[in-house]
matplotlib code that plots the C-alpha trace (Angstrom):
import matplotlib.pyplot as plt

x = [-59.3, -56.8, -54.4, -51.6, -52.9, -52.8, -49.2, -48.3, -50.0, -48.2, -44.7, -45.1, -44.6, -41.1, -40.0, -37.1, -33.7, -32.0, -29.1, -29.4, -27.5, -30.0, -29.1, -27.8, -28.4, -26.9, -23.8, -22.9, -26.2, -28.5, -31.2, -31.4, -33.6, -34.9, -36.5, -37.5, -34.5, -33.7, -33.3, -34.8, -32.7, -29.5, -30.6, -30.9, -27.5, -26.2, -27.6, -24.8, -25.5, -29.0, -32.0, -31.5, -34.0, -35.3, -37.5, -39.1, -40.4, -43.4, -43.1, -43.5, -40.7, -40.3, -38.1, -37.9, -36.5, -34.9, -33.9, -31.5, -31.2, -28.2, -30.0, -31.9, -34.1, -34.6, -37.5, -38.6, -41.2, -43.1, -42.0, -45.7, -48.7, -50.5, -49.4, -50.4, -47.6, -44.6, -45.5, -42.8, -44.3, -43.0, -44.5, -43.0, -44.9, -44.7, -44.4, -42.1, -38.5, -35.7, -33.7, -30.5, -32.6, -32.3, -36.1, -39.0, -39.1, -41.5, -44.0, -42.0, -39.3, -41.9, -42.4, -41.9, -40.8, -39.7, -37.6, -36.0, -34.8, -35.4, -37.5, -38.3, -40.9, -42.5, -44.9, -46.9, -46.0, -47.9, -45.9, -47.5, -47.3, -49.2, -48.6, -51.8, -53.2, -54.6, -51.4, -49.7, -51.9, -49.0, -47.9, -49.8, -48.1, -50.1, -49.2, -47.8, -46.8, -46.8, -44.7, -43.1, -42.1, -39.9, -38.3, -38.8, -40.7, -41.8, -44.5, -46.3, -48.5, -50.8, -49.4, -51.2, -50.4, -51.7, -51.7, -54.3, -53.3, -51.2, -50.8, -49.3, -47.1, -46.6, -43.9, -41.4, -37.5, -37.5, -39.9, -39.9, -39.3, -42.6, -41.7, -44.1, -45.8, -48.3, -50.0, -51.9, -54.2, -53.2, -55.0, -54.7, -56.5, -56.6, -58.5, -56.9, -55.5, -54.2, -53.4, -51.1, -48.8, -47.2, -46.1, -47.8, -49.5, -51.9, -54.0, -55.5, -58.0, -56.8, -59.2, -59.2, -60.6, -61.7, -61.4, -63.7, -62.8, -64.3, -64.8, -67.6, -67.3, -67.7, -65.8, -63.9, -61.0, -60.4, -58.9, -56.9, -54.9, -52.9, -50.4, -49.4, -47.2, -48.5, -46.1, -47.5, -50.5, -51.0, -51.5, -53.3, -55.2, -57.8, -59.1, -61.1, -60.9, -63.2, -63.6, -65.3, -65.7, -65.8, -67.6, -70.7, -72.3, -71.4, -68.2, -66.0, -64.8, -63.1, -60.5, -59.0, -56.3, -52.6, -51.0, -47.6, -46.1, -42.7, -44.7, -47.3, -47.7, -49.3, -52.1, -53.7, -54.9, -57.2, -59.0, -61.4, -62.6, -64.7, -64.6, -67.5, -67.6, -69.3, -71.5, -69.0, -68.2, -70.0, -72.1, -73.6, -70.3, -67.5, -64.8, -63.3, -60.8, -57.4, -57.3, -59.6, -56.9, -56.9, -60.8, -61.2, -63.4, -60.3, -58.1, -58.3, -60.7, -62.7, -64.8, -65.7, -68.3, -68.3, -70.9, -72.2, -73.9, -70.9, -70.9, -74.4, -75.0, -77.2, -75.6, -73.8, -71.2, -69.8, -69.2, -67.0, -67.0, -64.5, -66.2, -66.0, -63.0, -61.1, -61.5, -58.9, -56.1, -56.4, -55.4, -52.8, -50.6, -51.2, -49.8, -47.1, -45.6, -43.0, -43.3, -45.6, -45.4, -49.1, -47.6, -45.6, -47.1]
y = [-21.6, -22.9, -21.2, -23.5, -23.5, -19.8, -19.3, -21.8, -19.8, -16.5, -18.4, -19.2, -15.3, -15.9, -17.9, -16.7, -18.2, -18.9, -17.2, -15.2, -11.6, -8.1, -5.4, -2.0, 1.6, 4.4, 5.1, 2.1, 0.3, 2.6, 1.0, -2.7, -4.1, -7.6, -9.3, -12.7, -14.8, -12.9, -13.6, -10.9, -12.6, -12.1, -8.1, -7.9, -9.4, -6.8, -3.9, -2.0, 0.7, 2.6, 4.1, 1.6, 0.7, -3.0, -2.3, -5.7, -6.1, -7.9, -11.9, -14.5, -15.3, -18.1, -18.2, -17.4, -14.0, -12.7, -9.2, -9.1, -6.4, -4.6, -3.6, -0.7, 2.1, -0.5, 0.0, -3.5, -2.4, -3.7, -1.8, -1.0, -0.1, -3.2, -5.8, -8.7, -7.8, -9.0, -11.8, -13.6, -17.0, -19.9, -23.3, -23.8, -24.7, -25.3, -28.7, -28.9, -30.8, -28.7, -30.2, -30.7, -32.8, -30.4, -30.5, -28.4, -24.9, -23.7, -21.2, -18.1, -20.4, -21.0, -17.3, -16.8, -13.0, -12.3, -9.1, -7.9, -4.6, -1.4, 1.3, -1.1, -0.1, -2.6, -1.2, -2.5, -6.4, -9.8, -11.4, -15.3, -18.8, -21.4, -25.0, -26.0, -28.7, -30.9, -31.3, -32.7, -34.8, -36.0, -32.6, -31.3, -28.2, -26.2, -22.5, -21.5, -17.4, -15.0, -12.5, -12.9, -8.9, -7.7, -4.7, -1.2, 1.4, -1.1, 0.2, -1.5, -0.2, -1.7, -5.2, -8.4, -11.3, -14.4, -17.8, -20.1, -20.1, -17.9, -15.5, -12.3, -12.3, -9.0, -9.8, -7.5, -8.2, -9.0, -9.5, -6.0, -4.0, -2.5, -2.5, -1.0, -1.5, 0.0, -1.3, 1.1, 0.1, -3.9, -7.0, -10.1, -13.1, -16.4, -18.8, -19.5, -16.7, -15.0, -11.8, -12.3, -11.5, -9.1, -5.9, -2.3, -2.9, -0.3, -1.1, 1.4, 1.2, -2.3, -5.5, -8.6, -11.3, -14.9, -17.5, -20.8, -23.8, -27.2, -28.7, -29.7, -27.4, -23.7, -21.4, -22.4, -19.3, -16.2, -13.2, -11.5, -13.4, -10.5, -11.5, -8.1, -7.5, -6.9, -3.4, -2.4, 0.0, -0.6, -3.8, -4.5, -1.5, -1.4, 1.3, 2.4, -1.2, -4.1, -7.4, -9.7, -13.3, -15.9, -18.4, -18.8, -15.9, -16.6, -18.7, -16.9, -15.1, -11.7, -12.8, -15.0, -14.0, -15.6, -16.3, -18.3, -20.6, -18.9, -15.3, -16.2, -12.5, -11.5, -9.4, -9.3, -5.9, -5.6, -2.8, -2.4, 0.9, 2.5, -0.3, -2.2, -6.1, -8.4, -11.1, -13.9, -12.5, -14.3, -10.9, -12.9, -14.3, -13.0, -13.9, -16.9, -18.6, -20.4, -21.7, -21.8, -20.4, -17.2, -16.4, -13.4, -11.7, -10.7, -9.2, -5.9, -6.7, -3.3, -1.8, 1.8, 2.6, -0.4, -1.0, -4.0, -7.1, -8.7, -5.1, -5.8, -5.8, -8.3, -9.6, -6.6, -8.4, -10.1, -6.8, -4.7, -0.9, 1.9, 5.1, 8.5, 9.4, 6.4, 6.0, 9.1, 6.9, 4.4, 6.1, 5.9, 8.7, 7.4, 4.3, 5.0, 8.1, 10.2, 7.9, 8.9, 7.0, 8.2, 11.6, 10.5, 11.4]
z = [-19.3, -16.9, -15.9, -17.2, -20.9, -20.5, -19.7, -22.2, -24.8, -23.6, -23.5, -27.5, -27.7, -26.3, -23.1, -21.6, -21.4, -18.0, -17.6, -21.0, -20.8, -20.7, -22.5, -20.9, -22.0, -19.6, -18.3, -15.5, -16.3, -15.4, -17.3, -18.4, -20.9, -21.0, -23.9, -24.6, -24.4, -21.6, -18.0, -15.3, -12.8, -14.8, -15.2, -11.4, -10.8, -12.9, -11.2, -9.6, -7.8, -6.5, -8.4, -11.4, -13.7, -15.3, -18.1, -19.0, -22.4, -23.3, -23.5, -20.8, -18.8, -16.6, -13.7, -10.3, -9.4, -6.4, -5.5, -2.6, 0.1, -1.7, -4.7, -3.2, -4.8, -7.8, -10.4, -12.3, -14.6, -17.8, -21.0, -21.8, -19.6, -19.8, -17.0, -19.2, -22.2, -19.2, -17.1, -14.7, -14.0, -12.1, -10.8, -6.8, -3.9, -0.5, -0.4, -4.0, -3.2, -3.8, -6.8, -4.5, -2.3, 0.9, 1.8, 0.2, -0.4, 2.4, 1.7, 1.2, -0.7, -3.5, -4.7, -8.4, -7.3, -4.2, -2.7, 0.4, -1.1, 0.5, -2.3, -4.5, -7.2, -9.5, -12.4, -15.2, -14.9, -13.8, -11.7, -11.1, -9.2, -11.9, -9.5, -9.6, -6.7, -9.4, -11.0, -8.0, -5.6, -3.7, -2.2, 0.9, 1.3, -1.4, -0.6, -3.8, -3.8, -6.5, -4.9, -1.4, -0.4, 2.7, 2.8, 3.8, 1.0, -1.4, -3.7, -6.5, -9.2, -12.3, -11.4, -11.3, -8.8, -9.7, -8.0, -6.0, -1.9, -0.4, -3.5, -1.9, 1.1, 2.8, 5.2, 7.2, 7.1, 11.1, 13.8, 15.2, 11.9, 10.8, 7.0, 4.8, 1.3, -1.0, -3.4, -6.2, -8.9, -8.5, -9.5, -6.7, -7.2, -5.4, -2.9, 0.6, 2.6, -1.0, 1.1, 4.0, 6.4, 8.8, 6.9, 7.2, 3.6, 1.9, -0.9, -2.7, -6.0, -5.8, -6.8, -4.9, -6.9, -5.2, -7.6, -8.0, -6.7, -6.9, -3.6, -1.6, 1.5, 2.4, 2.8, 0.1, 1.0, 2.5, 0.8, 3.9, 6.7, 8.5, 11.0, 12.1, 15.1, 18.5, 18.9, 15.1, 15.0, 11.6, 9.5, 6.2, 5.1, 1.9, 0.9, -2.2, -3.4, -4.3, -3.8, -6.5, -7.1, -9.7, -7.1, -6.2, -3.7, 0.0, -0.8, 0.7, 3.8, 4.1, 6.1, 9.1, 11.9, 11.2, 14.6, 13.4, 15.4, 15.3, 16.9, 18.8, 20.5, 16.6, 17.0, 13.5, 12.1, 8.8, 8.0, 4.5, 4.5, 1.6, -0.5, -2.5, -1.5, -3.9, -3.3, -3.0, 0.6, 3.4, 4.5, 7.5, 9.0, 7.0, 9.9, 10.7, 12.7, 12.0, 14.8, 18.2, 20.5, 18.7, 17.8, 15.5, 17.5, 19.9, 16.8, 15.1, 12.3, 11.5, 8.4, 7.7, 5.0, 2.8, 0.4, -2.0, -1.1, 0.5, 3.3, 4.0, 8.1, 9.3, 12.1, 13.9, 16.2, 13.0, 11.5, 13.4, 12.4, 12.9, 14.4, 12.5, 14.6, 14.6, 11.0, 11.0, 12.3, 9.3, 6.1, 4.1, 5.1, 8.9, 7.8, 5.8, 7.6, 5.6, 2.7, 0.0, -2.6, -4.1, -4.7, -7.5, -10.8]

ax = plt.figure().add_subplot(projection="3d")
ax.plot(x, y, z, "-o")
ax.set_aspect("equal")
plt.show()
C-alpha cells in the first residue's frame, strides 16, 4: 500500500482543521487535549509555561507543527500507547514552492514536525511526511523531512518516524552547540540518508527500516548520514537496535558521511553497536562516500559486537571496529552525560 493511500484512510477517521482551538485541563493550561477537528499547532501556541503537556487523541492531523525555543520542557504525547493511533503528517519537500512565492522550503523547512525547544519529550505518536517523488517529477529537491529536531535534551519514545529521503534530521541549535537527543523504542523508516545531522543522538532499542525502491541502481540508499562537528566527541550512537529492510539483500549502505558546504570542518561520527543488521545492508562494503573529497575511511565510523547477515565481516578494512576499551567511551551515559532520560519509568 502506498503511504498516500494509508494516510487518506486514516484521515477519514478524523482530519484536523487548522486553527481549531484545543481543549484545556488543569490550572494555567498545564494539560491541553487535541482531538480530531483541533490543531496541534494551536495547542503548541497556547502553551503558557514550562512543563506543559499536550495530549493528542486518536486521529490524523494533516498540518505542519513547529515548537519554538520558548516552549521549554514540553511533552507531546499520544492519548494511547499505540503510536499508530495519533498521526501527524504533511507533504512538503525541499523543492516545494512556498505559497508566498519566496522560494522553496529547503530541507529543514520541509519538516512536518520541528522543534527548537530544550527539554522536549515526544511519546506514542507517528510523525510522517508522505510526499512522494512519483507524484512530483518536476521537483528535484526530493528531501522530505518528517521531524527536524534541535534543542538540548530532546527525547522521543515509542515514536514512528515515516518518510523517504531525510526522514529524521537530528540537528543542533548552532554550529558550535552539542545538543543531545535520545530515541528509545522508535521505528524510523526511509530510503536515502534517513537519519542524518550533527546532533549528539543516541538510539536505543530502535528499528531502522529501509524501504523498497523501484530504481535500477545500487546502492538504493543509506541509513545514516552524520555531520558531526569536529570538536564534538560524540555523534550518532545506535545501540541494541535492529536494521531491517523491505528491499532486496545488499541494496542499502549502512552510512555515508555528510560534510555540509556550510561546515566543511565537520568530522562525521557514527557508532553502531550491539545491534542486529539484516541482509538489506551490503555486508561487504557497508559504507560509501557522499563526496570524493571526504572519503568515509577518514571519518569516525565504527562498529562493535553487531550480529546478523548484514554485520558479517568479509573485508575487514571495510568494517572498522571498536576495541573493548574504546567501546567503554561509546555508551548512552558517555554521550548524554548528566541528562539521563533512560532512567525514567
